[in-house]
C-alpha positions, 0 to 999 in steps of 0.5 A: 536323043541329044548329047552334049559334045565338048571338043578340046584343043585342036579338035575345036577347029571342027566347030567354027560356029562354036569357038568354045568347042561345045555343041549339042548333037541329035543322034539316033537311039542306040548310037555309039561314040563312033556313030557320034564322031562320024555324024560330026565329021571327025576322023577317029584317028584324031581322037586319043581320049574319050570321056562320057559323063566323066568316065573314060571309054572307047568308041563302042560305048553306047550313048544315052540321052543327055550324055556329056561327051568329051573328045581329046586329041593326042597331046603334042609337045617336046 
């Protein structure tokens, strides 16, 4: 199944071929967000917020074909 992944802020460095941070990823049926994160070589500790189809979730969320996944790092500032 294919999902769309949007990486935000500092996570975009993991998609140099797609500077806007949007990629499509083919994952096996029954995959979770954590499976997806590992497939695209991200470190789960770098992800603070996960949004699937506009709804916040966690790494155990099962994905479906066509899902849109947004991954956000912790927000820094001072």
